[in-house]
N, CA, C and O atoms as a DFTB+ gen file, in Angstrom:
500 C
 N C O
     1  1     -19.691       0.634       2.893
     2  2     -19.483       0.931       1.487
     3  2     -19.578      -0.379       0.717
     4  3     -19.066      -1.400       1.176
     5  1     -20.218      -0.368      -0.437
     6  2     -20.422      -1.585      -1.212
     7  2     -19.127      -2.064      -1.853
     8  3     -18.157      -1.318      -1.989
     9  1     -19.147      -3.336      -2.242
    10  2     -17.982      -3.973      -2.882
    11  2     -17.559      -3.194      -4.125
    12  3     -16.367      -2.975      -4.337
    13  1     -18.519      -2.774      -4.948
    14  2     -18.192      -2.020      -6.165
    15  2     -17.571      -0.667      -5.840
    16  3     -16.653      -0.226      -6.532
    17  1     -18.057      -0.008      -4.799
    18  2     -17.478       1.279      -4.405
    19  2     -16.053       1.121      -3.907
    20  3     -15.208       1.977      -4.165
    21  1     -15.775       0.024      -3.189
    22  2     -14.410      -0.232      -2.710
    23  2     -13.485      -0.428      -3.899
    24  3     -12.394       0.140      -3.944
    25  1     -13.922      -1.234      -4.865
    26  2     -13.107      -1.477      -6.057
    27  2     -12.923      -0.176      -6.836
    28  3     -11.820       0.106      -7.303
    29  1     -13.978       0.617      -6.983
    30  2     -13.885       1.896      -7.686
    31  2     -12.927       2.832      -6.962
    32  3     -12.096       3.481      -7.598
    33  1     -13.034       2.908      -5.648
    34  2     -12.149       3.774      -4.867
    35  2     -10.699       3.335      -5.036
    36  3      -9.808       4.169      -5.197
    37  1     -10.467       2.025      -4.999
    38  2      -9.112       1.504      -5.181
    39  2      -8.607       1.834      -6.581
    40  3      -7.445       2.207      -6.743
    41  1      -9.455       1.703      -7.590
    42  2      -9.048       2.022      -8.960
    43  2      -8.677       3.499      -9.083
    44  3      -7.681       3.835      -9.723
    45  1      -9.467       4.377      -8.479
    46  2      -9.157       5.808      -8.506
    47  2      -7.828       6.067      -7.805
    48  3      -7.018       6.862      -8.283
    49  1      -7.603       5.408      -6.690
    50  2      -6.335       5.549      -5.973
    51  2      -5.167       5.154      -6.871
    52  3      -4.143       5.837      -6.892
    53  1      -5.312       4.076      -7.599
    54  2      -4.226       3.594      -8.455
    55  2      -3.981       4.525      -9.643
    56  3      -2.854       4.608     -10.132
    57  1      -5.003       5.218     -10.108
    58  2      -4.836       6.157     -11.219
    59  2      -3.928       7.312     -10.819
    60  3      -3.263       7.899     -11.673
    61  1      -3.891       7.642      -9.535
    62  2      -3.119       8.782      -9.046
    63  2      -1.638       8.488      -8.821
    64  3      -0.912       9.342      -8.312
    65  1      -1.189       7.316      -9.184
    66  2       0.204       6.979      -8.900
    67  2       1.101       7.220     -10.098
    68  3       0.660       7.142     -11.244
    69  1       2.370       7.517      -9.822
    70  2       3.376       7.712     -10.857
    71  2       4.092       6.394     -11.108
    72  3       4.150       5.547     -10.217
    73  1       4.645       6.203     -12.318
    74  2       5.279       4.946     -12.674
    75  2       6.797       5.066     -12.714
    76  3       7.346       5.964     -13.352
    77  1       7.462       4.150     -12.024
    78  2       8.913       4.016     -12.053
    79  2       9.223       2.529     -12.179
    80  3       8.503       1.702     -11.618
    81  1      10.268       2.179     -12.894
    82  2      10.619       0.768     -13.034
    83  2      11.660       0.397     -11.993
    84  3      12.670       1.081     -11.825
    85  1      11.390      -0.705     -11.297
    86  2      12.333      -1.232     -10.313
    87  2      12.069      -2.728     -10.164
    88  3      10.913      -3.126     -10.022
    89  1      13.098      -3.563     -10.193
    90  2      12.871      -5.012     -10.076
    91  2      12.665      -5.433      -8.623
    92  3      13.207      -4.820      -7.703
    93  1      11.874      -6.488      -8.431
    94  2      11.653      -7.060      -7.109
    95  2      11.658      -8.573      -7.201
    96  3      11.205      -9.139      -8.195
    97  1      12.164      -9.224      -6.178
    98  2      12.104     -10.676      -6.093
    99  2      10.914     -11.055      -5.223
   100  3      10.344     -10.212      -4.530
   101  1      10.547     -12.328      -5.267
   102  2       9.380     -12.759      -4.501
   103  2       9.755     -13.910      -3.572
   104  3      10.071     -15.003      -4.042
   105  1       9.724     -13.684      -2.289
   106  2       9.879     -14.739      -1.294
   107  2       8.842     -14.455      -0.219
   108  3       8.835     -13.372       0.365
   109  1       7.982     -15.402       0.043
   110  2       6.832     -15.157       0.911
   111  2       7.160     -15.422       2.375
   112  3       7.140     -16.567       2.827
   113  1       7.460     -14.358       3.109
   114  2       7.706     -14.465       4.541
   115  2       6.575     -13.829       5.347
   116  3       6.612     -13.843       6.577
   117  1       5.576     -13.275       4.673
   118  2       4.415     -12.666       5.314
   119  2       3.187     -13.479       4.924
   120  3       3.135     -14.047       3.833
   121  1       2.209     -13.533       5.806
   122  2       1.004     -14.294       5.492
   123  2       0.073     -13.496       4.591
   124  3      -0.018     -12.272       4.683
   125  1      -0.607     -14.216       3.726
   126  2      -1.608     -13.616       2.839
   127  2      -2.965     -13.953       3.456
   128  3      -3.641     -14.887       3.024
   129  1      -3.352     -13.178       4.470
   130  2      -4.580     -13.478       5.202
   131  2      -5.683     -12.448       4.977
   132  3      -6.735     -12.511       5.614
   133  1      -5.443     -11.500       4.074
   134  2      -6.466     -10.514       3.772
   135  2      -6.512      -9.345       4.732
   136  3      -7.427      -8.525       4.662
   137  1      -5.552      -9.253       5.620
   138  2      -5.492      -8.126       6.549
   139  2      -4.454      -7.124       6.064
   140  3      -3.475      -7.493       5.415
   141  1      -4.677      -5.857       6.383
   142  2      -3.718      -4.809       6.043
   143  2      -2.481      -5.007       6.915
   144  3      -2.574      -5.088       8.140
   145  1      -1.326      -5.083       6.264
   146  2      -0.067      -5.237       6.993
   147  2       0.356      -3.891       7.566
   148  3       0.257      -2.870       6.886
   149  1       0.821      -3.880       8.800
   150  2       1.369      -2.660       9.392
   151  2       2.883      -2.763       9.321
   152  3       3.494      -3.608       9.975
   153  1       3.478      -1.892       8.517
   154  2       4.914      -1.954       8.283
   155  2       5.653      -0.883       9.064
   156  3       5.093       0.147       9.439
   157  1       6.920      -1.159       9.295
   158  2       7.822      -0.216       9.948
   159  2       9.191      -0.367       9.297
   160  3       9.361      -1.177       8.386
   161  1      10.147       0.395       9.752
   162  2      11.468       0.378       9.123
   163  2      12.100      -1.005       9.134
   164  3      12.805      -1.364       8.191
   165  1      11.866      -1.783      10.172
   166  2      12.511      -3.089      10.299
   167  2      11.974      -4.148       9.340
   168  3      12.680      -5.114       9.048
   169  1      10.746      -3.997       8.841
   170  2      10.197      -5.031       7.958
   171  2       9.733      -4.503       6.601
   172  3       9.201      -5.268       5.796
   173  1       9.923      -3.227       6.336
   174  2       9.405      -2.623       5.106
   175  2      10.025      -3.246       3.857
   176  3       9.301      -3.714       2.978
   177  1      11.353      -3.259       3.767
   178  2      12.011      -3.785       2.571
   179  2      11.667      -5.251       2.347
   180  3      11.457      -5.678       1.212
   181  1      11.610      -6.008       3.415
   182  2      11.247      -7.416       3.305
   183  2       9.824      -7.579       2.778
   184  3       9.558      -8.452       1.952
   185  1       8.917      -6.741       3.256
   186  2       7.519      -6.830       2.813
   187  2       7.378      -6.508       1.336
   188  3       6.714      -7.245       0.606
   189  1       7.993      -5.415       0.880
   190  2       7.796      -5.056      -0.523
   191  2       8.500      -6.022      -1.467
   192  3       8.135      -6.115      -2.639
   193  1       9.501      -6.739      -0.975
   194  2      10.153      -7.724      -1.834
   195  2       9.516      -9.105      -1.709
   196  3       9.852     -10.006      -2.478
   197  1       8.606      -9.288      -0.760
   198  2       7.980     -10.592      -0.538
   199  2       6.746     -10.836      -1.393
   200  3       6.304     -11.978      -1.525
   201  1       6.188      -9.794      -1.969
   202  2       4.953      -9.946      -2.731
   203  2       5.128      -9.452      -4.155
   204  3       5.878      -8.512      -4.419
   205  1       4.420     -10.106      -5.070
   206  2       4.448      -9.651      -6.461
   207  2       3.800      -8.278      -6.586
   208  3       4.237      -7.451      -7.387
   209  1       2.750      -8.035      -5.788
   210  2       2.016      -6.766      -5.841
   211  2       1.694      -6.333      -4.410
   212  3       1.126      -7.101      -3.633
   213  1       2.060      -5.110      -4.074
   214  2       1.739      -4.579      -2.746
   215  2       1.495      -3.073      -2.844
   216  3       2.256      -2.346      -3.482
   217  1       0.429      -2.627      -2.208
   218  2       0.094      -1.208      -2.113
   219  2       0.372      -0.782      -0.676
   220  3      -0.176      -1.362       0.261
   221  1       1.217       0.226      -0.500
   222  2       1.546       0.719       0.839
   223  2       1.004       2.135       0.977
   224  3       1.351       3.024       0.199
   225  1       0.153       2.331       1.971
   226  2      -0.412       3.645       2.273
   227  2       0.426       4.297       3.362
   228  3       0.532       3.766       4.468
   229  1       1.022       5.445       3.056
   230  2       1.728       6.241       4.062
   231  2       0.694       7.193       4.655
   232  3       0.165       8.057       3.956
   233  1       0.410       7.032       5.939
   234  2      -0.647       7.804       6.587
   235  2      -0.104       8.522       7.820
   236  3       1.017       8.274       8.262
   237  1      -0.924       9.412       8.357
   238  2      -0.633      10.057       9.640
   239  2      -1.869       9.888      10.524
   240  3      -2.991      10.065      10.050
   241  1      -1.679       9.551      11.789
   242  2      -2.816       9.316      12.685
   243  2      -3.752      10.518      12.822
   244  3      -4.938      10.338      13.099
   245  1      -3.252      11.726      12.638
   246  2      -4.051      12.943      12.799
   247  2      -4.784      13.345      11.517
   248  3      -5.620      14.249      11.552
   249  1      -4.495      12.705      10.407
   250  2      -5.015      13.092       9.088
   251  2      -6.447      12.589       8.884
   252  3      -6.699      11.385       8.918
   253  1      -7.374      13.516       8.672
   254  2      -8.770      13.149       8.450
   255  2      -8.974      12.295       7.214
   256  3      -9.731      11.325       7.244
   257  1      -8.297      12.651       6.119
   258  2      -8.408      11.870       4.887
   259  2      -7.891      10.447       5.114
   260  3      -8.478       9.479       4.632
   261  1      -6.795      10.337       5.848
   262  2      -6.224       9.018       6.149
   263  2      -7.206       8.183       6.967
   264  3      -7.348       6.982       6.740
   265  1      -7.876       8.823       7.913
   266  2      -8.852       8.119       8.745
   267  2     -10.024       7.617       7.908
   268  3     -10.567       6.546       8.179
   269  1     -10.416       8.384       6.893
   270  2     -11.507       7.958       6.018
   271  2     -11.056       6.855       5.066
   272  3     -11.846       5.975       4.723
   273  1      -9.807       6.893       4.641
   274  2      -9.288       5.890       3.714
   275  2      -9.053       4.547       4.398
   276  3      -9.223       3.503       3.768
   277  1      -8.672       4.551       5.657
   278  2      -8.310       3.328       6.373
   279  2      -9.372       2.227       6.311
   280  3      -9.024       1.087       6.000
   281  1     -10.652       2.510       6.593
   282  2     -11.644       1.433       6.507
   283  2     -11.854       0.929       5.078
   284  3     -12.227      -0.227       4.875
   285  1     -11.616       1.788       4.095
   286  2     -11.732       1.359       2.698
   287  2     -10.615       0.370       2.359
   288  3     -10.842      -0.624       1.668
   289  1      -9.413       0.651       2.849
   290  2      -8.299      -0.277       2.637
   291  2      -8.551      -1.583       3.379
   292  3      -8.260      -2.660       2.858
   293  1      -9.095      -1.492       4.599
   294  2      -9.437      -2.699       5.360
   295  2     -10.458      -3.548       4.606
   296  3     -10.377      -4.776       4.616
   297  1     -11.417      -2.896       3.955
   298  2     -12.440      -3.619       3.195
   299  2     -11.881      -4.201       1.901
   300  3     -12.280      -5.291       1.493
   301  1     -10.968      -3.493       1.258
   302  2     -10.400      -3.961      -0.009
   303  2      -9.383      -5.081       0.188
   304  3      -9.242      -5.940      -0.682
   305  1      -8.676      -5.086       1.311
   306  2      -7.584      -6.044       1.539
   307  2      -7.995      -7.503       1.355
   308  3      -7.300      -8.223       0.638
   309  1      -9.088      -7.984       1.962
   310  2      -9.432      -9.396       1.779
   311  2      -9.867      -9.725       0.350
   312  3      -9.672     -10.848      -0.115
   313  1     -10.446      -8.767      -0.337
   314  2     -10.862      -8.982      -1.726
   315  2      -9.636      -9.091      -2.621
   316  3      -9.533     -10.010      -3.434
   317  1      -8.712      -8.154      -2.471
   318  2      -7.517      -8.127      -3.316
   319  2      -6.566      -9.276      -3.009
   320  3      -5.822      -9.710      -3.888
   321  1      -6.579      -9.776      -1.777
   322  2      -5.705     -10.891      -1.393
   323  2      -6.147     -12.210      -2.012
   324  3      -5.363     -13.157      -2.076
   325  1      -7.403     -12.281      -2.470
   326  2      -7.905     -13.530      -3.046
   327  2      -7.861     -13.549      -4.569
   328  3      -8.310     -14.517      -5.183
   329  1      -7.335     -12.509      -5.185
   330  2      -7.215     -12.486      -6.640
   331  2      -6.225     -13.544      -7.110
   332  3      -5.401     -14.023      -6.331
   333  1      -6.309     -13.907      -8.391
   334  2      -5.361     -14.867      -8.965
   335  2      -3.926     -14.403      -8.710
   336  3      -3.076     -15.201      -8.315
   337  1      -3.659     -13.124      -8.934
   338  2      -2.391     -12.488      -8.580
   339  2      -2.693     -11.545      -7.421
   340  3      -3.033     -10.384      -7.647
   341  1      -2.575     -12.025      -6.182
   342  2      -2.987     -11.218      -5.024
   343  2      -2.265      -9.876      -4.945
   344  3      -1.088      -9.757      -5.283
   345  1      -3.004      -8.882      -4.490
   346  2      -2.444      -7.564      -4.201
   347  2      -2.551      -7.375      -2.694
   348  3      -3.648      -7.370      -2.137
   349  1      -1.417      -7.223      -2.047
   350  2      -1.399      -7.000      -0.605
   351  2      -1.534      -5.502      -0.334
   352  3      -1.057      -4.672      -1.108
   353  1      -2.180      -5.179       0.760
   354  2      -2.289      -3.788       1.189
   355  2      -1.566      -3.660       2.524
   356  3      -1.738      -4.477       3.429
   357  1      -0.756      -2.617       2.619
   358  2       0.005      -2.360       3.843
   359  2      -0.077      -0.875       4.160
   360  3      -0.480      -0.067       3.323
   361  1       0.307      -0.531       5.373
   362  2       0.322       0.878       5.754
   363  2       1.540       1.161       6.621
   364  3       2.065       0.290       7.315
   365  1       1.968       2.428       6.548
   366  2       3.108       2.905       7.329
   367  2       2.718       4.237       7.955
   368  3       2.229       5.131       7.264
   369  1       2.931       4.370       9.241
   370  2       2.716       5.644       9.924
   371  2       3.862       6.573       9.511
   372  3       4.984       6.435       9.999
   373  1       3.576       7.511       8.618
   374  2       4.604       8.396       8.057
   375  2       5.184       9.353       9.095
   376  3       6.312       9.820       8.941
   377  1       4.430       9.648      10.144
   378  2       4.969      10.483      11.225
   379  2       5.989       9.700      12.046
   380  3       7.081      10.190      12.334
   381  1       5.623       8.498      12.410
   382  2       6.477       7.671      13.254
   383  2       7.707       7.160      12.501
   384  3       8.801       7.093      13.061
   385  1       7.518       6.800      11.226
   386  2       8.610       6.250      10.419
   387  2       8.922       7.211       9.275
   388  3       8.833       6.856       8.100
   389  1       9.293       8.443       9.651
   390  2       9.495       9.489       8.644
   391  2      10.705       9.231       7.751
   392  3      10.771       9.773       6.648
   393  1      11.664       8.418       8.198
   394  2      12.789       8.082       7.307
   395  2      12.307       7.276       6.105
   396  3      12.802       7.460       4.993
   397  1      11.344       6.384       6.325
   398  2      10.764       5.634       5.205
   399  2      10.033       6.570       4.259
   400  3      10.167       6.464       3.040
   401  1       9.264       7.479       4.821
   402  2       8.533       8.440       3.991
   403  2       9.501       9.263       3.150
   404  3       9.256       9.486       1.965
   405  1      10.583       9.711       3.745
   406  2      11.581      10.494       3.003
   407  2      12.268       9.648       1.941
   408  3      12.522      10.123       0.834
   409  1      12.571       8.393       2.272
   410  2      13.241       7.490       1.320
   411  2      12.429       7.349       0.037
   412  3      12.995       7.278      -1.054
   413  1      11.102       7.308       0.166
   414  2      10.229       7.140      -0.996
   415  2       9.601       8.457      -1.447
   416  3       8.601       8.455      -2.165
   417  1      10.178       9.565      -1.033
   418  2       9.735      10.899      -1.448
   419  2       8.260      11.154      -1.174
   420  3       7.582      11.812      -1.963
   421  1       7.767      10.637      -0.064
   422  2       6.385      10.889       0.331
   423  2       6.317      12.313       0.865
   424  3       6.967      12.651       1.854
   425  1       5.528      13.136       0.200
   426  2       5.404      14.537       0.591
   427  2       4.103      14.834       1.309
   428  3       4.015      15.795       2.073
   429  1       3.094      14.013       1.066
   430  2       1.772      14.250       1.635
   431  2       1.240      12.949       2.210
   432  3       1.610      11.866       1.758
   433  1       0.384      13.056       3.193
   434  2      -0.351      11.898       3.664
   435  2      -1.785      12.126       3.218
   436  3      -2.238      13.267       3.301
   437  1      -2.475      11.217       2.789
   438  2      -2.184       9.834       2.524
   439  2      -1.593       9.709       1.112
   440  3      -2.226      10.090       0.127
   441  1      -0.397       9.181       1.033
   442  2       0.264       8.951      -0.247
   443  2       0.530       7.461      -0.343
   444  3       0.889       6.820       0.644
   445  1       0.352       6.916      -1.530
   446  2       0.476       5.474      -1.706
   447  2       1.697       5.117      -2.523
   448  3       2.129       5.868      -3.398
   449  1       2.240       3.960      -2.217
   450  2       3.336       3.380      -2.976
   451  2       2.841       2.016      -3.427
   452  3       2.411       1.212      -2.600
   453  1       2.895       1.743      -4.714
   454  2       2.477       0.443      -5.237
   455  2       3.663      -0.192      -5.917
   456  3       4.304       0.435      -6.760
   457  1       3.967      -1.425      -5.567
   458  2       5.061      -2.125      -6.223
   459  2       4.547      -3.409      -6.846
   460  3       3.641      -4.058      -6.322
   461  1       5.135      -3.753      -7.954
   462  2       4.933      -5.057      -8.567
   463  2       6.315      -5.546      -8.950
   464  3       7.305      -4.858      -8.700
   465  1       6.400      -6.708      -9.545
   466  2       7.714      -7.223      -9.933
   467  2       8.430      -6.264     -10.869
   468  3       9.661      -6.238     -10.901
   469  1       7.685      -5.482     -11.626
   470  2       8.280      -4.629     -12.646
   471  2       8.211      -3.155     -12.296
   472  3       9.119      -2.404     -12.652
   473  1       7.167      -2.716     -11.614
   474  2       6.929      -1.284     -11.428
   475  2       6.912      -0.864      -9.963
   476  3       6.516      -1.625      -9.080
   477  1       7.342       0.340      -9.739
   478  2       7.174       1.028      -8.463
   479  2       6.406       2.293      -8.785
   480  3       6.830       3.086      -9.626
   481  1       5.280       2.486      -8.120
   482  2       4.439       3.653      -8.365
   483  2       4.310       4.420      -7.060
   484  3       4.065       3.830      -6.008
   485  1       4.472       5.720      -7.126
   486  2       4.305       6.553      -5.940
   487  2       3.354       7.682      -6.302
   488  3       3.527       8.332      -7.333
   489  1       2.347       7.923      -5.460
   490  2       1.432       9.012      -5.760
   491  2       0.461       9.271      -4.644
   492  3       0.282       8.448      -3.746
   493  1      -0.162      10.421      -4.710
   494  2      -1.153      10.810      -3.709
   495  2      -2.446      10.088      -3.956
   496  3      -2.791       9.776      -5.095
   497  1      -3.174       9.818      -2.868
   498  2      -4.504       9.230      -3.007
   499  2      -5.529      10.327      -3.102
   500  3      -6.722      10.049      -3.224
């Protein structure tokens, strides 16, 4: 998929999110290497508070849509990590870590959570 299609797909994904206000602090304990972070219950809160901007995809290994979205996120991650204000991309296996999915009211896979210093957005992709 071309660079423009990845950016367009990411933009469409972001349009589908809901807006909630929540403050976050920034302390960098994760590397900004352009790879999709794989999160779990033990590092989730630390990850979302470590970056100014992070998009978390809640997926299920059996989900066809999730399987199609995964390479797009892999392609977008290095591009978004090099922005002036980097956007990190992460993923959580919603089946394996269903308490996290419930905590953030994830009802469907693939559903995304986007956080910034000011906003928390939750929505379907």
